[in-house]
N, C-alpha and C positions, 0 to 999 in steps of 0.2 A: 379808409381808414382814416378819415377827419371825423368819422361818426361813430367808426367802433371802441368799446369800454377798452381803451389799455392803455400800459403805462408802461415804460421797458424803464431796465433800471444799469447804469452801466458797471453796479460796483457789484460782486458776490455778498449776498445777505447773510449777516453774520451765523447765521444759526442754520447755514446749508454745509452739507458738509461734501457731501458726492457732485461730480463735475453736470452730471443728466439733473440732479435737484436748484443746485445754482444756474441751470442753467431753464430751466421749467420756469422757476420763479422770476427772474430778470429779464424775460423773452414774454411777462405776461399772461402765461398758462394757467397757473395758480397761484395763490395767495395762503400763507400761513393763517390763521385764527388762533389756533390753541397749540403745545406739544402734539403731534399726530393726528392734530383736523386739518383738513384746509376748504379755499375755499375752488372751484374748480370757475375758471374765467370762461368769455367767450370762446376764444382761441380754443383752452384746453377743453370746452365740451363738443370743441370740432373732432378732436382729435380721440377724446373718450369714446362719441359717438361713434366712429371709424371702427373702434377693436370692439365695441361693441356689438357694432352690425357685422363683422366677419365671424363673432363668433355667436349670434345665434345663426348666420348661415348655414354653422359647420353642425349645430345641432339639429336645428329646422331636415338636413339630409341625410341622418343616421334617423330620424322618426322620430326624436324626442319633442314633446312638447311643451309650450314656456306655459309655467303661470307664476303668479306671486304672493306669497308669504308675508305676511305682517313685519314688521323689525321689532315689534312692541310685542312681545308673547307674556303668555301667564306660565308659572313657575310648575305647574302640576306635570304637563307631560317631560319637565327634562328633570323631575324629582324620581319621577318612572325611572327612567332609565339609571340616576343615579350623579349626571351633570350638570345640575342643581350645585350640588358640591363638589365636585371630583372641579370643574372649572375655577374656583377659589378665588382667589382676586382676581382675576382678571373677567370676570365677570361684570359688567354695568345691572347690578340691582335695582330694582326702586318698588314702589310701591304706591299707589291709587290711592284716590279722595275714602275710597270704601278700607282701607289697608288691607288689600289684595297683592300678596306678592307679581310684582310683575320683572321682566329682565329687558333687556336689547339683545337681539339678537346674536351670536356669534357661529350659529352652525343651524340647519334646518333638518335636518335627520330626523327630528322628533312630531317634523312639524309634518315634513310629506307624508311619511308612516301615517299616522291617522287622519290625515284628508286622502289616502287608499283604502286604509281601513275601513273608513265611513262609507264610500261609496261604491267600492267590490267587493265582492262574496265567492265568485269560484276562479277558475283556474283557467276557463274560458274569456276572464279579462285578461289574462295573462299572455305574455309580457309585457311591458311598460316602462314611459324613459320619460319623467319629468325632470325640468330644469327650471329655475328662474336667473335672473341677473337683481339682483338685490342687495341695499346697504347691510354690511354688519358692523358690528362694535365688539370690539375685546379691549379690555383698560392695560395696555401693554403698560409694562414697567420701564418699558429704555425705550419710547419711539424716537426713530431715527429715519435718515435717511429720506427724509420726505414723507411721499405717498410710500415708497417701499417699503413701511412698516408703521404702518399708523394706526391709530385708533379706532378712527373710522373711517372703513373702506367700502371697495365695490368685488360683489363678487359672484363668478357664477357657479353655483354651485346646482349639479342633479344626481338623479338617482332613477335607480332598476329595481325594476320589480318582476322576479323569474318564479316560477314555480320548484325550483333545480336547480344543481351546479351545474348541469351543461346552457341553460339559457343564461343561468350569470355571467359565464365567461364569454357568454357569444357578444351580450351585454358590454361585460368589460375590455375584447377585443375592438368593437365599435368605436368605444370610448376611446381607447390611444389610440385610435387612427384618423378620427376626426380630432383626436387634441394633436398628433403630428403634422395634419392640416393646417390646423389654426396658428401652431409656432410657427409653421413655414412661412403665411402669407405675414406672420408680424414683421421679421426681419430682424431676427436678433440671433444669437449662436445659442444650441441649447442641447442635453446632452440626458436621455433618459436612464434614469436612476433606480435599481433596487432601492425600496426604504422599510422602512421601520415600520407598523400600522401606529406604534402607542397605542396613544388610547383610545383610538378610535375602533379598535379593534379588526376581528376578520381575519382573510389570510393573506393573499397575494396585495399588493403594495408596489408603489411605481411612483417616482417622484420625475418632474417636468424641472432642469435647474436651467436656468440662462447664465451663464458660462461668466463669470467677471471676477476680476480681483477683488472686488468692493463686496464680495456676496458677504453674506451670517453665514451662508450652509459651505461645508466642508465637504469635496467628494473625490473617491479615489476611482479611479480607471487602470486595467493595463493592457499590453499589448495585444490582448485574445480577444477587445473587445467587452469585457468586465466590466461592469459602473455600477457604483452602490453611494448610497449615503452614510458618510461615517459612522451613522447611530446604525445603519443596517448592515456593517460589514462584522462576518462572525467569523471569528478566531478559532480556526477547531480546537477541539481538546487535543493538548499533547499524548502522546501513546507514553504508556507505561515504561519507564529505562529500570533495566538492575540498579540495585542497590553497592554501591562500589566504596562509600564515604562507611568510615570508623565511626567508632561510638561518637554522638554530638558533645560537644566542650563548651565551654561558658570559659572567655577569655574578659578581664581587665581592655578598656575601651573608653579612657574618660573624654570628658570633653567631645564627642562624636555624635552630636544628636543629628547631623545630617550625612544624606550618603555620601558625598564629598569626603565628607571627616572621617566619614567612617571607612571609604576605602581607604585613604592615604594613611590611617592610623595601621590598618592592615598591613598594608604591601610597607610601613617601616616596622608593627612588632610582630607579625604572625604570616612569613613571605609560605606562599604556597610550595606543595612540596614537588608538585609537576615542572616550577621553575616560570608561569611565566604568571604574570599579575594579577592582584586583584580587580576586578569593574564591577560598577554600579551592577552588570546584570548579573552576577553572580550572590548582590543581595536580596533581601526578599522587604520591601516596605510595606506597610502594614497601616490605610488612609482610613484615619474613622470621620465619617459627615454622621449628621442629626437628617434624621428621614420627619419631614412632616406631613403626616398624612392630610387629608381635605375634612377630615371631623375635629383636627386639630392635638391630636394623639402625637405624641412625638417617639422619634425609635431608635434609636445607636443602629448606626452599623457600617462595623469596618471590611475594608476591601483590601487583599492580600494581591501586590504581584509584583514585579522585578522591578527590581531598584533603580536600572534607568529609566524606565518608565511611569509615565504621569497617567492620572486619570483620569478621564477626556469626560469634562460637565458635561456635555451636552446628550454622550453616550447612555452615562450613567441617569442623567433625569428619564430618555427613553425608557430605561430600565426599569426605574422605580416607579412613574408615572401609576396614580396620578397625586401620589407624595411630592412633595416640593425637595428640594436640598437644601441644608443650610451647614455653614461650617461648625465644627465640635470645638466650642467653645470654652475657655479657664472654666465657666461654670459647670459646666458637664463634665470636664476630669474630675474637676470638687466631688464629681457623687458619684465617680467611677473611681476610687483608689489605689484600685488595683492597677489601672494603669500609670505605666512612666512615660512619662511627655517622650518620645525623643527616641523612647528605648522598648516602644511595643514591640511582643513578640505574638509567636501564636500561641505560647501557651498559657494565656489568661481569655481570649479568646473563641466566641462559640458557644452557640445558645447552651451546650453542655457543660461549659467552663466557667471558671468563678466571676467570670464576669457578667456571665446569659448574651454577650453581644452576638448577635448574630455575623458570623463571620465566611466572607463570600470570596473566594481565590478565581485570578484571572486564569482563562483556561491553559492558558503556559507555561504555568506549573504542572509538570508532568509528576505523577507519581513515583519515586523512587528518586528525585532530586534530589540535592544536598546544595543548602541553603547556609549564609549566615545572616541572621536578625534578630532582632531584638529580645536577651534573656530577660524582660520583665523589671529589670531592676537598672538606677540611672547608675550609668562608666559602666556597664556589663553588655553582649552579644555573645552571642550561642554559634560557633563554628559547626557546619557539618548534621544541621540539623534537615532531617529528610522527611519529606512528604509521605505518608500514608505509615510510617513508620514511627516518627516521634511526634508525628502532628497530622490535624485532619480537620474539614470544615466544613461548612454546614451545606456547600455547595460552589457551583461557579457563577460568575458576572462576565458577563460581555460591556466592559467598563473602561477597557485599558486605553490607551492613546493609538492613536492608526498611525502611522511613519511614513512617510516614498520609501522605498527600499525594500517594504514587507515581502514577504509572497504572501499568493493572488490565494483568496480558498480555497480554490481548487488546488492548489499546489502548483500552478503551467507557468504561471506570469511575474510579475514583482510589479507595484504597487506605485502609480505616484498621484499623488494631491492634486488636485486645486478649487476653488472656489467658485462661490454658483450663489444664486439668486431663486429662489424657489416659486415653480411658477404655473408650476399644476398638481396634482395631485390625486391620483385614483386608486381607489380599495375594495378591496372583497368584503361588502361587512359580515355577509355571511344570513344572519338571522339574530345576530346582537338585540338590534334595535327592536325587531319584529315581536322579538320575544315577550322584550320588556312592555312591549303597547299590544299584545293581542294580535297583531297581525296575522291572519289567515284566513285562508280560504277552502273550498271543496276541492278536492282534488277529481280524477274522471271516475273513482272508484268510492265517493259521498264521501270523502275521509276529510279529515280538517287535518289542513297542513298550514304551516311556517312558513309564508314568502323567504325569499332570501334576494338580500337587496346587492348594490352597489353604489358608491359614492364618489361622485369624479366632481374636482372641483379648478378653477381657475380665478386666477386673481386679476382682476380686469384693470382696477387703476394702477395696481399695481407693474401691469401691462405698459401703463405708459411710460411708470419711470424707468422701466427697462431699459424700454427703445430708448427712451432719450440720452441712459447711460451707458450704450450699445453704438450712438450716433452721434455724431458731434465734433466737433475741433477746435481749436482756438476762439474763434470766429463764435460760433453757436449751434444750433441746432442741426440736426440734417434728416430730414424726416424720409422713412420708406415712402414711396407716391401714394402707397392703398390705403395709408391714414394721416397722414399727411392734413392739414385742417385744410389747403388750398392746393389745388397744380401748380399754378404759374401765380408768382406774385409781381404785379407789376409794378415798376418806381418811375415815377416822372422826374424827370433829374430838371428840371428846367421852373422858370416862375412864368413863364410868357403863356399868353390865353390858349392862343394854338397848338399848342403841345396840351397840353390837360383834352383840348377835343379830339383830337386826334388819337389820344392815348383811352379817349371813354372810349370811340368808336370799335379802337383793337379789344376791348372789354368787353363788348357788347360781341362782338362776334366770336370771342371762343365760349363765352354764357350761351350765345346762341347751337354752340354745336357740346354744350352739357362738359366743360371747363370749366371749372372750379377756380374761381379769380380771387386774389386780395391784391384789392389794390392800391397803392398810396396817392394818395390826390391829394394829403395836406399843403395848400399852397403856401406856410410859409415854414416849412420845418424844411433844412440845406438839406440836398443833394447827399452830403459827406454820412448825417443823420441818417437817410433813409438807405443809404447802403449797411451800413451798420446794422439797424433795425431786421434788415430784410434777410443778414447773414444770419441774425442773431434766431430768427423766429424762425427759420431753417426750411421752406419751403422748398422743393426740389429743383424746381426753374425758375431763375428769378428775369423777366422782360426789364431794360431798362430802356426809353424813351429818352433822349435828351437831344444833346448840339449835332447828335448822328443825324437827328429826322433832318435837316435841311440838305443832307445829301440823298434824302431818301430811306435812309439806313437804320436800324433798331437794333442794340446787345441783346444777344440771349446765353445765361450763363446755366452753367450746371452746377449748383450750391454742391454737390455731392464731391465730383471733377475738379472744380474752378476752371474749367474750359469757357471759353467764351465765342462768339461768333459773330458778324455784323450781316444781317440779313436782309434784305429788303421792305418795308413797311412793308411793303404789299403783299407780303410773301409770309410774313410771320405770323398771321393765325394761322392760314394752313398747315404752316410745320409748328409750331404749337403743339398744334394734334394732334400732327401725327408722332409727335413726339409723345405725348400724353398716353394714347394709346398705345405707341413698342411697349410702353415700360408696364 
């Protein structure tokens, strides 16, 4: 450590929000360069290399072959698949000196596809699986949480190429098992959830989420094993019900632009005939947003859902991708004078109505159900407006919020909500990219067929961040041994030269047994500072060589449990080698 490029910090950096992020910076693993961009320092490179090594081992184990594509890419392949436009502002675009459009790669489906197209032409060449560990670039609008959500990051992405769906399923299953082994070895709690394929396209899709209360992703699970990202939860279409409501009637409801004020006015002035009180669930809320398509076209969209629910922004974004969602602003209301803000009802919504605004309903809105909703006139609402009798919509959309206590999609369980961090995502892409780029091979009958693809990603730098978030305490990091920067942190708690000599003998003995050692040989640093640094850095085993050496003893401390034990100095190497081997 006297020569290690390192500077530890006692205070949390101002820009670091999460515990793991704070500790990675304080312990000298990473250093911020700009928002979402980090330098990896020597200790960080050790951990990063261990994570990459685990991933490579498991990918090689399923027969996938490593390649490496450039990060600087031409426009044309991404134009062919539509993603040059679809990526929008998240794509780093630039021009070379000949004014050709270039980009920094956010993902490499197109490159893998073209490489296989260039080299293979027969079904005999397949199946094939290729992977890379490569830097990726996405211009995140809100980079946060350090290396968990950066603008430059390292990802392992792999792709399978098969002649048919059966081959794709086999490759998908092999990758799934490899991912389970990878994440089991990395040492954090995770869950596999059903996911929405979104702009990637394809059929089957699953995410591997690290369970973490600070995660950006919300997922659900029930007591029967169902688990899904909230974006992928499919609310069943409500079955039609018998119409029991009388004719719809408009009532004065002044000063009721919100669901809360409307419910209060209904209970005060328009009591129900069945004796119960009105609630937000009896009202139909119509939410307006503006979709901005990749070509810049702006399209208004209206979403109808029960008044006690909100539109979930992430669920909506997935359903309308690659369009982006923006708020419906005053200027937009001015362009549609038939919309009475705060009192909007289905009477003017829909592609066939006066506004021509596309109108989509939450699937919980059953045919035949009656609602209280806006009457399209300020200060008025309509009661007993029946879906299918008095109004219709252009379709449905899965964009309503999912709540704890909701029934599982199959109707057998109750959903619980949790937070997670996306660590891996596997897709059955099918033929989307192969079709766009003309990746075809001759089958056994000599007929050209389109290759079917799978796509499989792991966040490599993100994995380090997740492990740090899951493995720390009030004193510092606590690395799982398989990815720790060293096996043993040797601390010399003395300024006596003879103690340093004995410590160096122990270090050489450990290294001769292939035990990785971080040796704190700093002669002018106090024992207190050394102990704090050792706990901060998080090496799983700490060996303290100090005043006990006079009695032939050294101290071994387990960083995770805090357990300490004194051992004879002559037995230290053997005991440490055994401890490392056992874990």
